[in-house]
N, C-alpha and C positions, 0 to 999 in steps of 0.2 A: 680209898685211894686206888687209882687205876694203875694198870701195868705201865702205861706211858709215863705217869708221874714217877714211879719207882725207877724206871729206866733213865729218865732225865736227871733224877737226883743222884743216881749212881755215876752218870757221866759227869755231872757237876762235881761230885766228890772226887772222882778220879782226876779230873783236870785241876782241881784245887790242890790235891796231893802232889801232882806233877809240878805245879807252880811253886809250891813250898819247897819241894826237893831241889828244883833247879835254882831257886833263890838261895837256899842254904849252900848248895854246891858252889855257886858263884861267890858267895860271901867267904866260904872257907878257902876256896881257890885264891881269892884276892888277898886274904890274910897271910897265906903261905907262899905267895908267888914270887917273892924277892923282887917286887916291883916290875914284873913282866906281865903286862895286861893284854887281854883281848876282849874287845867289846862283844864279840859273838859269844864268848864264854860267860861274861858277867851278866849280860842281858838276855840270856836264853830263857829265863823265866817269863819274859814278856809274851812269848809265843802261846803257851797254854793259857795264860791269863787273858789275853785279848781275843784269841780264837776259840777258847774253850769255856772259861768261867763266865765271861760276859754274855756270850750267846745263849748258853744253857740257862743262865739266870733269867734272861729275857723270855726264853721259851717257857720256863716254869711260871713266870708272872702272867704271861698272856695265855697260858694253857694251850700251847701249840706243840704238837708232836709230829715231826716230819716222817717218821718211820725208822725201823731198825737199820735198813741198808744205808740210808742217808747218814745216820749217826755213826755207823761203822766206818764209812768212807771219810767222813769229816774228822773223826778221831785219828784215823790213819794219816790224814794230811797233817794234822797237828803233830803227830809223832815224827813224821818225816822232817818237818821244819825244825822241831826241837833237836832231834839227833843231828841234823845237818848243821845247826848252829854250834852245838858242842864240838862236833867233828872239825868244823872250820876253825873254831877257837883253839883247839889243840894243835892243829897244823900251823896256825898263825904264831902261837907261842913257840913252837919248835923252829919256826922260820922257814917253812917250806910250803909248797902247794901240792895239790893233787887234782886230777881231772874229775874225781868223784864229787868234789865240792859243788860242781854244777848240777849234779844229778838230784840232790836233795830238794832244792827249790822247785825244780821242774816237776818232780814226783809229787811234792806237797801241793803245788798249785793245781796239778791235774786231779789229784784226789779230792781236794777241797771243792773244785769246780763241779766235778761229777756228783759229789755228795750234795752240793747246793742245788743242782738241777733236779736230782732225784727227790730231794726234800720239797722243793717248790711244786713239782708235779704231784707228789703225794698229798700235799696240803690242798692243792686245787681239786684233786679228785674227792677228798673228804668234804670239801666245801660244796662241791657240786652234788654229792650224795645227800647232804643235809638239806639243801635248798630244793631239790627236785626228787620227790618220792617215786616218780615214774621210772627212774633209773634203777631203783631197788626192785621194782616189779619186773622190769626187763631182764635183769640179771638172774632173778629167780626162775623165770620162764626158760632160760637157756639151759639150765641144769636139767 
């Protein structure tokens, strides 16, 4: 088993745990909410499920590892969206708004986009190294 497989499995496990936690949190909240609901609170589990569990499962199946920096940025984006969803749900239940509600989607989108770009660039470099052995020779001459 390679380090990349272990890292992807840890990320998959972490996002699965986050999904389960947020699903239980939403279910318990709904059971004791006295019929005051917020869809942001109830469906907060969908963020780590769709942006975490599904992509990491696909990466494990296809044996693609985008790199540690890309994964860290991607996970930070998932966390920003998840926390933002719960935060907005709490404020919605309370019946108020806050200017910070707009910060979470912007930060999450920015982190996901940068992580995606870094991941694609990293995968392209790996693909180029595998297909062209002269790149390996050039990099060893530079040292």
